[in-house]
PDB file of the backbone (N, CA, C, O) and the ligand in Angstrom, with CONECT records:
HET     ZN  A 101       1
ATOM      1  N   MET A   1      54.230 102.584 126.435  1.00  0.00           N
ATOM      2  CA  MET A   1      55.635 103.000 126.514  1.00  0.00           C
ATOM      3  C   MET A   1      56.154 103.263 125.108  1.00  0.00           C
ATOM      4  O   MET A   1      56.060 102.434 124.203  1.00  0.00           O
ATOM      5  N   THR A   2      56.690 104.426 124.983  1.00  0.00           N
ATOM      6  CA  THR A   2      57.179 104.818 123.662  1.00  0.00           C
ATOM      7  C   THR A   2      58.676 104.498 123.524  1.00  0.00           C
ATOM      8  O   THR A   2      59.494 104.860 124.369  1.00  0.00           O
ATOM      9  N   ARG A   3      58.985 103.827 122.460  1.00  0.00           N
ATOM     10  CA  ARG A   3      60.401 103.540 122.218  1.00  0.00           C
ATOM     11  C   ARG A   3      61.023 104.674 121.418  1.00  0.00           C
ATOM     12  O   ARG A   3      60.459 105.155 120.436  1.00  0.00           O
ATOM     13  N   ARG A   4      62.179 105.078 121.860  1.00  0.00           N
ATOM     14  CA  ARG A   4      62.896 106.065 121.066  1.00  0.00           C
ATOM     15  C   ARG A   4      63.427 105.397 119.810  1.00  0.00           C
ATOM     16  O   ARG A   4      63.841 104.238 119.839  1.00  0.00           O
ATOM     17  N   PRO A   5      63.414 106.135 118.707  1.00  0.00           N
ATOM     18  CA  PRO A   5      64.023 105.541 117.513  1.00  0.00           C
ATOM     19  C   PRO A   5      65.521 105.340 117.741  1.00  0.00           C
ATOM     20  O   PRO A   5      66.193 106.191 118.324  1.00  0.00           O
ATOM     21  N   THR A   6      66.011 104.237 117.286  1.00  0.00           N
ATOM     22  CA  THR A   6      67.443 103.972 117.420  1.00  0.00           C
ATOM     23  C   THR A   6      68.214 104.856 116.445  1.00  0.00           C
ATOM     24  O   THR A   6      67.966 104.817 115.240  1.00  0.00           O
ATOM     25  N   PRO A   7      69.135 105.641 116.955  1.00  0.00           N
ATOM     26  CA  PRO A   7      69.894 106.493 116.030  1.00  0.00           C
ATOM     27  C   PRO A   7      70.749 105.638 115.102  1.00  0.00           C
ATOM     28  O   PRO A   7      71.283 104.599 115.488  1.00  0.00           O
ATOM     29  N   ALA A   8      70.854 106.104 113.897  1.00  0.00           N
ATOM     30  CA  ALA A   8      71.692 105.375 112.939  1.00  0.00           C
ATOM     31  C   ALA A   8      73.119 105.330 113.483  1.00  0.00           C
ATOM     32  O   ALA A   8      73.693 106.355 113.850  1.00  0.00           O
ATOM     33  N   ARG A   9      73.659 104.157 113.524  1.00  0.00           N
ATOM     34  CA  ARG A   9      74.994 104.002 114.121  1.00  0.00           C
ATOM     35  C   ARG A   9      76.026 103.871 113.005  1.00  0.00           C
ATOM     36  O   ARG A   9      76.036 102.886 112.268  1.00  0.00           O
ATOM     37  N   PRO A  10      76.883 104.863 112.891  1.00  0.00           N
ATOM     38  CA  PRO A  10      77.880 104.768 111.824  1.00  0.00           C
ATOM     39  C   PRO A  10      78.856 103.637 112.102  1.00  0.00           C
ATOM     40  O   PRO A  10      79.138 103.325 113.258  1.00  0.00           O
ATOM     41  N   ARG A  11      79.359 103.038 111.067  1.00  0.00           N
ATOM     42  CA  ARG A  11      80.366 101.993 111.242  1.00  0.00           C
ATOM     43  C   ARG A  11      81.636 102.632 111.734  1.00  0.00           C
ATOM     44  O   ARG A  11      82.160 103.571 111.135  1.00  0.00           O
ATOM     45  N   ARG A  12      82.110 102.114 112.815  1.00  0.00           N
ATOM     46  CA  ARG A  12      83.345 102.654 113.368  1.00  0.00           C
ATOM     47  C   ARG A  12      84.410 101.571 113.398  1.00  0.00           C
ATOM     48  O   ARG A  12      84.132 100.377 113.286  1.00  0.00           O
ATOM     49  N   ILE A  13      85.613 102.031 113.551  1.00  0.00           N
ATOM     50  CA  ILE A  13      86.763 101.137 113.450  1.00  0.00           C
ATOM     51  C   ILE A  13      87.404 100.978 114.819  1.00  0.00           C
ATOM     52  O   ILE A  13      87.456 101.921 115.609  1.00  0.00           O
ATOM     53  N   CYS A  14      87.885  99.785 115.087  1.00  0.00           N
ATOM     54  CA  CYS A  14      88.582  99.477 116.330  1.00  0.00           C
ATOM     55  C   CYS A  14      89.750 100.442 116.546  1.00  0.00           C
ATOM     56  O   CYS A  14      90.424 100.836 115.593  1.00  0.00           O
ATOM     57  N   ALA A  15      89.981 100.816 117.796  1.00  0.00           N
ATOM     58  CA  ALA A  15      91.065 101.745 118.115  1.00  0.00           C
ATOM     59  C   ALA A  15      92.435 101.112 117.918  1.00  0.00           C
ATOM     60  O   ALA A  15      93.429 101.828 117.798  1.00  0.00           O
ATOM     61  N   LYS A  16      92.509  99.780 117.883  1.00  0.00           N
ATOM     62  CA  LYS A  16      93.799  99.104 117.822  1.00  0.00           C
ATOM     63  C   LYS A  16      94.093  98.455 116.474  1.00  0.00           C
ATOM     64  O   LYS A  16      95.237  98.097 116.194  1.00  0.00           O
ATOM     65  N   CYS A  17      93.071  98.302 115.641  1.00  0.00           N
ATOM     66  CA  CYS A  17      93.291  97.689 114.335  1.00  0.00           C
ATOM     67  C   CYS A  17      92.242  98.213 113.367  1.00  0.00           C
ATOM     68  O   CYS A  17      91.518  99.157 113.686  1.00  0.00           O
ATOM     69  N   ASP A  18      92.155  97.622 112.214  1.00  0.00           N
ATOM     70  CA  ASP A  18      91.264  98.131 111.175  1.00  0.00           C
ATOM     71  C   ASP A  18      89.929  97.387 111.095  1.00  0.00           C
ATOM     72  O   ASP A  18      89.156  97.585 110.157  1.00  0.00           O
ATOM     73  N   ARG A  19      89.669  96.540 112.076  1.00  0.00           N
ATOM     74  CA  ARG A  19      88.415  95.805 112.027  1.00  0.00           C
ATOM     75  C   ARG A  19      87.272  96.683 112.526  1.00  0.00           C
ATOM     76  O   ARG A  19      87.493  97.693 113.195  1.00  0.00           O
ATOM     77  N   THR A  20      86.069  96.288 112.194  1.00  0.00           N
ATOM     78  CA  THR A  20      84.897  97.057 112.608  1.00  0.00           C
ATOM     79  C   THR A  20      84.733  96.994 114.119  1.00  0.00           C
ATOM     80  O   THR A  20      84.882  95.943 114.742  1.00  0.00           O
ATOM     81  N   GLU A  21      84.424  98.148 114.684  1.00  0.00           N
ATOM     82  CA  GLU A  21      84.228  98.206 116.125  1.00  0.00           C
ATOM     83  C   GLU A  21      83.082  97.294 116.549  1.00  0.00           C
ATOM     84  O   GLU A  21      82.050  97.213 115.882  1.00  0.00           O
ATOM     85  N   SER A  22      83.283  96.620 117.658  1.00  0.00           N
ATOM     86  CA  SER A  22      82.237  95.782 118.212  1.00  0.00           C
ATOM     87  C   SER A  22      81.583  96.460 119.413  1.00  0.00           C
ATOM     88  O   SER A  22      80.359  96.466 119.544  1.00  0.00           O
ATOM     89  N   TYR A  23      82.414  97.031 120.286  1.00  0.00           N
ATOM     90  CA  TYR A  23      81.904  97.623 121.517  1.00  0.00           C
ATOM     91  C   TYR A  23      82.980  98.500 122.118  1.00  0.00           C
ATOM     92  O   TYR A  23      84.150  98.119 122.170  1.00  0.00           O
ATOM     93  N   LYS A  24      82.580  99.683 122.575  1.00  0.00           N
ATOM     94  CA  LYS A  24      83.489 100.605 123.252  1.00  0.00           C
ATOM     95  C   LYS A  24      84.766 100.888 122.470  1.00  0.00           C
ATOM     96  O   LYS A  24      85.852 100.984 123.043  1.00  0.00           O
ATOM     97  N   GLY A  25      84.623 101.020 121.170  1.00  0.00           N
ATOM     98  CA  GLY A  25      85.773 101.414 120.361  1.00  0.00           C
ATOM     99  C   GLY A  25      86.753 100.299 120.056  1.00  0.00           C
ATOM    100  O   GLY A  25      87.840 100.553 119.538  1.00  0.00           O
ATOM    101  N   LEU A  26      86.379  99.061 120.372  1.00  0.00           N
ATOM    102  CA  LEU A  26      87.279  97.945 120.102  1.00  0.00           C
ATOM    103  C   LEU A  26      86.546  96.882 119.288  1.00  0.00           C
ATOM    104  O   LEU A  26      85.333  96.717 119.414  1.00  0.00           O
ATOM    105  N   CYS A  27      87.288  96.174 118.463  1.00  0.00           N
ATOM    106  CA  CYS A  27      86.715  95.028 117.764  1.00  0.00           C
ATOM    107  C   CYS A  27      86.550  93.883 118.760  1.00  0.00           C
ATOM    108  O   CYS A  27      87.018  93.969 119.895  1.00  0.00           O
ATOM    109  N   SER A  28      85.892  92.822 118.334  1.00  0.00           N
ATOM    110  CA  SER A  28      85.626  91.725 119.269  1.00  0.00           C
ATOM    111  C   SER A  28      86.917  91.127 119.802  1.00  0.00           C
ATOM    112  O   SER A  28      86.987  90.742 120.969  1.00  0.00           O
ATOM    113  N   MET A  29      87.949  91.044 118.951  1.00  0.00           N
ATOM    114  CA  MET A  29      89.208  90.457 119.390  1.00  0.00           C
ATOM    115  C   MET A  29      89.879  91.332 120.451  1.00  0.00           C
ATOM    116  O   MET A  29      90.300  90.836 121.496  1.00  0.00           O
ATOM    117  N   HIS A  30      89.976  92.634 120.176  1.00  0.00           N
ATOM    118  CA  HIS A  30      90.643  93.518 121.128  1.00  0.00           C
ATOM    119  C   HIS A  30      89.798  93.750 122.368  1.00  0.00           C
ATOM    120  O   HIS A  30      90.327  94.016 123.447  1.00  0.00           O
ATOM    121  N   LEU A  31      88.494  93.649 122.213  1.00  0.00           N
ATOM    122  CA  LEU A  31      87.624  93.745 123.382  1.00  0.00           C
ATOM    123  C   LEU A  31      87.906  92.567 124.320  1.00  0.00           C
ATOM    124  O   LEU A  31      87.977  92.732 125.538  1.00  0.00           O
ATOM    125  N   ARG A  32      88.063  91.384 123.736  1.00  0.00           N
ATOM    126  CA  ARG A  32      88.357  90.192 124.535  1.00  0.00           C
ATOM    127  C   ARG A  32      89.708  90.347 125.229  1.00  0.00           C
ATOM    128  O   ARG A  32      89.863  89.997 126.399  1.00  0.00           O
ATOM    129  N   GLU A  33      90.683  90.877 124.487  1.00  0.00           N
ATOM    130  CA  GLU A  33      92.002  91.084 125.086  1.00  0.00           C
ATOM    131  C   GLU A  33      91.927  92.087 126.233  1.00  0.00           C
ATOM    132  O   GLU A  33      92.557  91.905 127.275  1.00  0.00           O
ATOM    133  N   ALA A  34      91.148  93.148 126.026  1.00  0.00           N
ATOM    134  CA  ALA A  34      91.025  94.159 127.078  1.00  0.00           C
ATOM    135  C   ALA A  34      90.373  93.557 128.311  1.00  0.00           C
ATOM    136  O   ALA A  34      90.768  93.851 129.439  1.00  0.00           O
ATOM    137  N   ASN A  35      89.374  92.713 128.093  1.00  0.00           N
ATOM    138  CA  ASN A  35      88.712  92.059 129.218  1.00  0.00           C
ATOM    139  C   ASN A  35      89.675  91.138 129.953  1.00  0.00           C
ATOM    140  O   ASN A  35      89.678  91.085 131.183  1.00  0.00           O
ATOM    141  N   GLN A  36      90.485  90.421 129.203  1.00  0.00           N
ATOM    142  CA  GLN A  36      91.452  89.518 129.833  1.00  0.00           C
ATOM    143  C   GLN A  36      92.481  90.317 130.614  1.00  0.00           C
ATOM    144  O   GLN A  36      92.875  89.930 131.714  1.00  0.00           O
ATOM    145  N   ALA A  37      92.915  91.436 130.040  1.00  0.00           N
ATOM    146  CA  ALA A  37      93.909  92.268 130.715  1.00  0.00           C
ATOM    147  C   ALA A  37      93.345  92.832 132.011  1.00  0.00           C
ATOM    148  O   ALA A  37      94.075  93.048 132.978  1.00  0.00           O
ATOM    149  N   ALA A  38      92.042  93.066 132.018  1.00  0.00           N
ATOM    150  CA  ALA A  38      91.397  93.599 133.215  1.00  0.00           C
ATOM    151  C   ALA A  38      91.095  92.500 134.223  1.00  0.00           C
ATOM    152  O   ALA A  38      90.578  92.773 135.306  1.00  0.00           O
ATOM    153  N   GLY A  39      91.410  91.285 133.880  1.00  0.00           N
ATOM    154  CA  GLY A  39      91.217  90.185 134.807  1.00  0.00           C
ATOM    155  C   GLY A  39      89.816  89.618 134.801  1.00  0.00           C
ATOM    156  O   GLY A  39      89.435  88.883 135.713  1.00  0.00           O
ATOM    157  N   ALA A  40      89.046  89.952 133.783  1.00  0.00           N
ATOM    158  CA  ALA A  40      87.695  89.416 133.707  1.00  0.00           C
ATOM    159  C   ALA A  40      87.738  87.909 133.476  1.00  0.00           C
ATOM    160  O   ALA A  40      88.547  87.413 132.691  1.00  0.00           O
ATOM    161  N   PRO A  41      86.865  87.194 134.164  1.00  0.00           N
ATOM    162  CA  PRO A  41      86.835  85.756 133.917  1.00  0.00           C
ATOM    163  C   PRO A  41      86.309  85.470 132.526  1.00  0.00           C
ATOM    164  O   PRO A  41      85.490  86.221 131.997  1.00  0.00           O
ATOM    165  N   GLY A  42      86.756  84.435 131.961  1.00  0.00           N
ATOM    166  CA  GLY A  42      86.290  84.100 130.630  1.00  0.00           C
ATOM    167  C   GLY A  42      87.079  82.932 130.104  1.00  0.00           C
ATOM    168  O   GLY A  42      88.133  82.590 130.638  1.00  0.00           O
ATOM    169  N   PRO A  43      86.578  82.328 129.071  1.00  0.00           N
ATOM    170  CA  PRO A  43      87.308  81.193 128.512  1.00  0.00           C
ATOM    171  C   PRO A  43      88.598  81.669 127.860  1.00  0.00           C
ATOM    172  O   PRO A  43      88.573  82.386 126.860  1.00  0.00           O
ATOM    173  N   VAL A  44      89.679  81.278 128.414  1.00  0.00           N
ATOM    174  CA  VAL A  44      90.974  81.626 127.839  1.00  0.00           C
ATOM    175  C   VAL A  44      91.538  80.363 127.190  1.00  0.00           C
ATOM    176  O   VAL A  44      91.774  79.349 127.847  1.00  0.00           O
ATOM    177  N   ALA A  45      91.739  80.461 125.916  1.00  0.00           N
ATOM    178  CA  ALA A  45      92.250  79.293 125.203  1.00  0.00           C
ATOM    179  C   ALA A  45      93.649  78.964 125.710  1.00  0.00           C
ATOM    180  O   ALA A  45      94.573  79.772 125.620  1.00  0.00           O
ATOM    181  N   LYS A  46      93.771  77.784 126.232  1.00  0.00           N
ATOM    182  CA  LYS A  46      95.085  77.357 126.714  1.00  0.00           C
ATOM    183  C   LYS A  46      95.831  76.721 125.550  1.00  0.00           C
ATOM    184  O   LYS A  46      95.532  75.601 125.135  1.00  0.00           O
ATOM    185  N   ARG A  47      96.764  77.426 125.055  1.00  0.00           N
ATOM    186  CA  ARG A  47      97.531  76.897 123.948  1.00  0.00           C
ATOM    187  C   ARG A  47      98.895  76.516 124.480  1.00  0.00           C
ATOM    188  O   ARG A  47      99.567  77.316 125.130  1.00  0.00           O
ATOM    189  N   GLN A  48      99.289  75.321 124.208  1.00  0.00           N
ATOM    190  CA  GLN A  48     100.581  74.862 124.681  1.00  0.00           C
ATOM    191  C   GLN A  48     101.659  75.403 123.755  1.00  0.00           C
ATOM    192  O   GLN A  48     101.667  75.133 122.554  1.00  0.00           O
ATOM    193  N   LEU A  49     102.554  76.162 124.333  1.00  0.00           N
ATOM    194  CA  LEU A  49     103.663  76.688 123.541  1.00  0.00           C
ATOM    195  C   LEU A  49     104.809  75.682 123.547  1.00  0.00           C
ATOM    196  O   LEU A  49     104.988  74.922 124.499  1.00  0.00           O
ATOM    197  N   THR A  50     105.565  75.696 122.482  1.00  0.00           N
ATOM    198  CA  THR A  50     106.752  74.851 122.464  1.00  0.00           C
ATOM    199  C   THR A  50     107.889  75.576 123.187  1.00  0.00           C
ATOM    200  O   THR A  50     107.824  76.787 123.398  1.00  0.00           O
ATOM    201  N   GLU A  51     108.914  74.839 123.561  1.00  0.00           N
ATOM    202  CA  GLU A  51     110.059  75.466 124.228  1.00  0.00           C
ATOM    203  C   GLU A  51     110.692  76.529 123.334  1.00  0.00           C
ATOM    204  O   GLU A  51     111.100  77.589 123.808  1.00  0.00           O
ATOM    205  N   ASP A  52     110.768  76.236 122.053  1.00  0.00           N
ATOM    206  CA  ASP A  52     111.349  77.207 121.127  1.00  0.00           C
ATOM    207  C   ASP A  52     110.525  78.490 121.087  1.00  0.00           C
ATOM    208  O   ASP A  52     111.072  79.590 121.011  1.00  0.00           O
ATOM    209  N   GLU A  53     109.194  78.331 121.138  1.00  0.00           N
ATOM    210  CA  GLU A  53     108.337  79.522 121.111  1.00  0.00           C
ATOM    211  C   GLU A  53     108.515  80.349 122.382  1.00  0.00           C
ATOM    212  O   GLU A  53     108.529  81.579 122.331  1.00  0.00           O
ATOM    213  N   VAL A  54     108.651  79.675 123.513  1.00  0.00           N
ATOM    214  CA  VAL A  54     108.863  80.395 124.774  1.00  0.00           C
ATOM    215  C   VAL A  54     110.173  81.172 124.718  1.00  0.00           C
ATOM    216  O   VAL A  54     110.235  82.327 125.140  1.00  0.00           O
ATOM    217  N   ARG A  55     111.213  80.539 124.197  1.00  0.00           N
ATOM    218  CA  ARG A  55     112.498  81.245 124.072  1.00  0.00           C
ATOM    219  C   ARG A  55     112.376  82.422 123.112  1.00  0.00           C
ATOM    220  O   ARG A  55     112.935  83.494 123.345  1.00  0.00           O
ATOM    221  N   GLU A  56     111.639  82.202 122.032  1.00  0.00           N
ATOM    222  CA  GLU A  56     111.446  83.271 121.043  1.00  0.00           C
ATOM    223  C   GLU A  56     110.690  84.451 121.663  1.00  0.00           C
ATOM    224  O   GLU A  56     111.023  85.611 121.421  1.00  0.00           O
ATOM    225  N   ILE A  57     109.677  84.138 122.461  1.00  0.00           N
ATOM    226  CA  ILE A  57     108.900  85.198 123.111  1.00  0.00           C
ATOM    227  C   ILE A  57     109.809  86.007 124.045  1.00  0.00           C
ATOM    228  O   ILE A  57     109.759  87.237 124.054  1.00  0.00           O
ATOM    229  N   ARG A  58     110.632  85.313 124.824  1.00  0.00           N
ATOM    230  CA  ARG A  58     111.528  86.025 125.744  1.00  0.00           C
ATOM    231  C   ARG A  58     112.531  86.878 124.967  1.00  0.00           C
ATOM    232  O   ARG A  58     112.838  88.005 125.354  1.00  0.00           O
ATOM    233  N   ARG A  59     113.039  86.316 123.853  1.00  0.00           N
ATOM    234  CA  ARG A  59     114.017  87.064 123.070  1.00  0.00           C
ATOM    235  C   ARG A  59     113.368  88.309 122.453  1.00  0.00           C
ATOM    236  O   ARG A  59     113.921  89.406 122.527  1.00  0.00           O
ATOM    237  N   LEU A  60     112.199  88.128 121.849  1.00  0.00           N
ATOM    238  CA  LEU A  60     111.535  89.251 121.183  1.00  0.00           C
ATOM    239  C   LEU A  60     111.093  90.316 122.181  1.00  0.00           C
ATOM    240  O   LEU A  60     111.209  91.511 121.908  1.00  0.00           O
ATOM    241  N   SER A  61     110.589  89.889 123.333  1.00  0.00           N
ATOM    242  CA  SER A  61     110.149  90.890 124.305  1.00  0.00           C
ATOM    243  C   SER A  61     111.357  91.632 124.874  1.00  0.00           C
ATOM    244  O   SER A  61     111.262  92.817 125.196  1.00  0.00           O
ATOM    245  N   ALA A  62     112.504  90.934 124.999  1.00  0.00           N
ATOM    246  CA  ALA A  62     113.721  91.608 125.453  1.00  0.00           C
ATOM    247  C   ALA A  62     114.172  92.644 124.430  1.00  0.00           C
ATOM    248  O   ALA A  62     114.813  93.638 124.772  1.00  0.00           O
ATOM    249  N   GLU A  63     113.824  92.391 123.163  1.00  0.00           N
ATOM    250  CA  GLU A  63     114.176  93.349 122.112  1.00  0.00           C
ATOM    251  C   GLU A  63     113.156  94.477 122.026  1.00  0.00           C
ATOM    252  O   GLU A  63     113.296  95.389 121.211  1.00  0.00           O
ATOM    253  N   GLY A  64     112.135  94.411 122.867  1.00  0.00           N
ATOM    254  CA  GLY A  64     111.191  95.514 122.922  1.00  0.00           C
ATOM    255  C   GLY A  64     109.904  95.294 122.166  1.00  0.00           C
ATOM    256  O   GLY A  64     109.124  96.229 121.987  1.00  0.00           O
ATOM    257  N   VAL A  65     109.660  94.050 121.709  1.00  0.00           N
ATOM    258  CA  VAL A  65     108.406  93.794 121.000  1.00  0.00           C
ATOM    259  C   VAL A  65     107.255  93.842 122.007  1.00  0.00           C
ATOM    260  O   VAL A  65     107.318  93.250 123.085  1.00  0.00           O
ATOM    261  N   ASN A  66     106.218  94.557 121.624  1.00  0.00           N
ATOM    262  CA  ASN A  66     105.040  94.745 122.456  1.00  0.00           C
ATOM    263  C   ASN A  66     104.393  93.405 122.805  1.00  0.00           C
ATOM    264  O   ASN A  66     104.279  92.526 121.951  1.00  0.00           O
ATOM    265  N   ARG A  67     103.972  93.251 124.061  1.00  0.00           N
ATOM    266  CA  ARG A  67     103.377  91.969 124.471  1.00  0.00           C
ATOM    267  C   ARG A  67     102.065  91.686 123.759  1.00  0.00           C
ATOM    268  O   ARG A  67     101.691  90.527 123.574  1.00  0.00           O
ATOM    269  N   TRP A  68     101.363  92.744 123.358  1.00  0.00           N
ATOM    270  CA  TRP A  68     100.121  92.530 122.607  1.00  0.00           C
ATOM    271  C   TRP A  68     100.441  91.903 121.253  1.00  0.00           C
ATOM    272  O   TRP A  68      99.739  91.005 120.790  1.00  0.00           O
ATOM    273  N   ASP A  69     101.506  92.389 120.631  1.00  0.00           N
ATOM    274  CA  ASP A  69     101.895  91.825 119.339  1.00  0.00           C
ATOM    275  C   ASP A  69     102.311  90.368 119.505  1.00  0.00           C
ATOM    276  O   ASP A  69     101.975  89.520 118.678  1.00  0.00           O
ATOM    277  N   LEU A  70     103.046  90.084 120.583  1.00  0.00           N
ATOM    278  CA  LEU A  70     103.477  88.710 120.830  1.00  0.00           C
ATOM    279  C   LEU A  70     102.273  87.823 121.136  1.00  0.00           C
ATOM    280  O   LEU A  70     102.200  86.686 120.670  1.00  0.00           O
ATOM    281  N   ALA A  71     101.342  88.340 121.911  1.00  0.00           N
ATOM    282  CA  ALA A  71     100.149  87.569 122.251  1.00  0.00           C
ATOM    283  C   ALA A  71      99.374  87.210 120.987  1.00  0.00           C
ATOM    284  O   ALA A  71      98.867  86.098 120.843  1.00  0.00           O
ATOM    285  N   PHE A  72      99.296  88.174 120.082  1.00  0.00           N
ATOM    286  CA  PHE A  72      98.581  87.931 118.830  1.00  0.00           C
ATOM    287  C   PHE A  72      99.348  86.919 117.986  1.00  0.00           C
ATOM    288  O   PHE A  72      98.758  86.001 117.417  1.00  0.00           O
ATOM    289  N   LYS A  73     100.657  87.092 117.909  1.00  0.00           N
ATOM    290  CA  LYS A  73     101.481  86.227 117.064  1.00  0.00           C
ATOM    291  C   LYS A  73     101.421  84.772 117.525  1.00  0.00           C
ATOM    292  O   LYS A  73     101.344  83.858 116.705  1.00  0.00           O
ATOM    293  N   TYR A  74     101.456  84.564 118.834  1.00  0.00           N
ATOM    294  CA  TYR A  74     101.508  83.199 119.359  1.00  0.00           C
ATOM    295  C   TYR A  74     100.153  82.699 119.859  1.00  0.00           C
ATOM    296  O   TYR A  74     100.046  81.607 120.416  1.00  0.00           O
ATOM    297  N   ASP A  75      99.118  83.524 119.648  1.00  0.00           N
ATOM    298  CA  ASP A  75      97.753  83.108 119.983  1.00  0.00           C
ATOM    299  C   ASP A  75      97.604  82.744 121.460  1.00  0.00           C
ATOM    300  O   ASP A  75      97.009  81.725 121.812  1.00  0.00           O
ATOM    301  N   VAL A  76      98.155  83.599 122.306  1.00  0.00           N
ATOM    302  CA  VAL A  76      97.997  83.422 123.752  1.00  0.00           C
ATOM    303  C   VAL A  76      97.540  84.750 124.350  1.00  0.00           C
ATOM    304  O   VAL A  76      97.564  85.780 123.675  1.00  0.00           O
ATOM    305  N   ALA A  77      97.128  84.725 125.605  1.00  0.00           N
ATOM    306  CA  ALA A  77      96.695  85.950 126.268  1.00  0.00           C
ATOM    307  C   ALA A  77      97.908  86.831 126.583  1.00  0.00           C
ATOM    308  O   ALA A  77      98.993  86.319 126.861  1.00  0.00           O
ATOM    309  N   PRO A  78      97.723  88.163 126.540  1.00  0.00           N
ATOM    310  CA  PRO A  78      98.840  89.060 126.903  1.00  0.00           C
ATOM    311  C   PRO A  78      99.415  88.734 128.277  1.00  0.00           C
ATOM    312  O   PRO A  78     100.616  88.875 128.506  1.00  0.00           O
ATOM    313  N   GLY A  79      98.552  88.300 129.186  1.00  0.00           N
ATOM    314  CA  GLY A  79      99.029  87.936 130.518  1.00  0.00           C
ATOM    315  C   GLY A  79      99.987  86.757 130.484  1.00  0.00           C
ATOM    316  O   GLY A  79     100.877  86.639 131.326  1.00  0.00           O
ATOM    317  N   THR A  80      99.794  85.888 129.500  1.00  0.00           N
ATOM    318  CA  THR A  80     100.710  84.756 129.339  1.00  0.00           C
ATOM    319  C   THR A  80     102.094  85.254 128.955  1.00  0.00           C
ATOM    320  O   THR A  80     103.103  84.739 129.436  1.00  0.00           O
ATOM    321  N   ILE A  81     102.138  86.256 128.087  1.00  0.00           N
ATOM    322  CA  ILE A  81     103.426  86.829 127.678  1.00  0.00           C
ATOM    323  C   ILE A  81     104.133  87.414 128.897  1.00  0.00           C
ATOM    324  O   ILE A  81     105.331  87.207 129.091  1.00  0.00           O
ATOM    325  N   THR A  82     103.382  88.142 129.710  1.00  0.00           N
ATOM    326  CA  THR A  82     103.952  88.724 130.931  1.00  0.00           C
ATOM    327  C   THR A  82     104.480  87.627 131.846  1.00  0.00           C
ATOM    328  O   THR A  82     105.562  87.752 132.420  1.00  0.00           O
ATOM    329  N   ALA A  83     103.712  86.558 131.976  1.00  0.00           N
ATOM    330  CA  ALA A  83     104.119  85.450 132.842  1.00  0.00           C
ATOM    331  C   ALA A  83     105.385  84.786 132.324  1.00  0.00           C
ATOM    332  O   ALA A  83     106.247  84.377 133.102  1.00  0.00           O
ATOM    333  N   ILE A  84     105.486  84.683 131.014  1.00  0.00           N
ATOM    334  CA  ILE A  84     106.691  84.083 130.421  1.00  0.00           C
ATOM    335  C   ILE A  84     107.896  84.990 130.647  1.00  0.00           C
ATOM    336  O   ILE A  84     108.979  84.528 131.005  1.00  0.00           O
ATOM    337  N   LYS A  85     107.692  86.283 130.434  1.00  0.00           N
ATOM    338  CA  LYS A  85     108.785  87.240 130.628  1.00  0.00           C
ATOM    339  C   LYS A  85     109.310  87.212 132.059  1.00  0.00           C
ATOM    340  O   LYS A  85     110.518  87.238 132.293  1.00  0.00           O
ATOM    341  N   SER A  86     108.380  87.160 133.011  1.00  0.00           N
ATOM    342  CA  SER A  86     108.773  87.221 134.420  1.00  0.00           C
ATOM    343  C   SER A  86     109.055  85.826 134.984  1.00  0.00           C
ATOM    344  O   SER A  86     109.334  85.660 136.171  1.00  0.00           O
ATOM    345  N   ARG A  87     108.972  84.824 134.091  1.00  0.00           N
ATOM    346  CA  ARG A  87     109.279  83.427 134.434  1.00  0.00           C
ATOM    347  C   ARG A  87     108.331  82.865 135.490  1.00  0.00           C
ATOM    348  O   ARG A  87     108.688  81.958 136.242  1.00  0.00           O
ATOM    349  N   ARG A  88     107.128  83.412 135.536  1.00  0.00           N
ATOM    350  CA  ARG A  88     106.108  82.767 136.346  1.00  0.00           C
ATOM    351  C   ARG A  88     105.557  81.564 135.583  1.00  0.00           C
ATOM    352  O   ARG A  88     104.949  80.665 136.164  1.00  0.00           O
ATOM    353  N   ALA A  89     105.782  81.569 134.271  1.00  0.00           N
ATOM    354  CA  ALA A  89     105.368  80.441 133.441  1.00  0.00           C
ATOM    355  C   ALA A  89     106.588  79.946 132.674  1.00  0.00           C
ATOM    356  O   ALA A  89     107.448  80.737 132.286  1.00  0.00           O
ATOM    357  N   TRP A  90     106.658  78.656 132.460  1.00  0.00           N
ATOM    358  CA  TRP A  90     107.788  78.036 131.764  1.00  0.00           C
ATOM    359  C   TRP A  90     109.118  78.421 132.416  1.00  0.00           C
ATOM    360  O   TRP A  90     110.096  78.718 131.731  1.00  0.00           O
ATOM    361  N   ALA A  91     109.134  78.409 133.743  1.00  0.00           N
ATOM    362  CA  ALA A  91     110.344  78.802 134.465  1.00  0.00           C
ATOM    363  C   ALA A  91     111.487  77.819 134.211  1.00  0.00           C
ATOM    364  O   ALA A  91     112.656  78.154 134.406  1.00  0.00           O
ATOM    365  N   ASP A  92     111.148  76.622 133.781  1.00  0.00           N
ATOM    366  CA  ASP A  92     112.195  75.615 133.575  1.00  0.00           C
ATOM    367  C   ASP A  92     112.907  75.781 132.252  1.00  0.00           C
ATOM    368  O   ASP A  92     113.927  75.139 132.000  1.00  0.00           O
ATOM    369  N   ILE A  93     112.362  76.657 131.395  1.00  0.00           N
ATOM    370  CA  ILE A  93     112.998  76.868 130.105  1.00  0.00           C
ATOM    371  C   ILE A  93     113.910  78.089 130.184  1.00  0.00           C
ATOM    372  O   ILE A  93     113.476  79.166 130.593  1.00  0.00           O
ATOM    373  N   ASP A  94     115.131  77.927 129.805  1.00  0.00           N
ATOM    374  CA  ASP A  94     116.059  79.064 129.909  1.00  0.00           C
ATOM    375  C   ASP A  94     116.021  79.951 128.675  1.00  0.00           C
ATOM    376  O   ASP A  94     116.741  80.947 128.607  1.00  0.00           O
TER     377      ASP A  94
HETATM  378 ZN    ZN A 101      90.964  95.473 117.022  1.00  0.00          ZN2+
END
């Protein structure tokens, strides 16, 4: 069986940031986020947010801050931001 030579792979950059592409045009971080957004199972770091952070997330998202930016800032999954916005999470915090 003859192996084809592997074509030289140019270094490419993530579509969402300046890090080196890992797979499918995304860096490892954004690839993980994309997988989480698609509902892929995987270890999702459960980070406990403080009440102040939850209020800040709601305030910033109401001002139009992108949930991806908030997810990155607070080190949570984008889905967590959505859950906070829609009060599926931290519903007891006003
Ligand atoms: Zn990236």
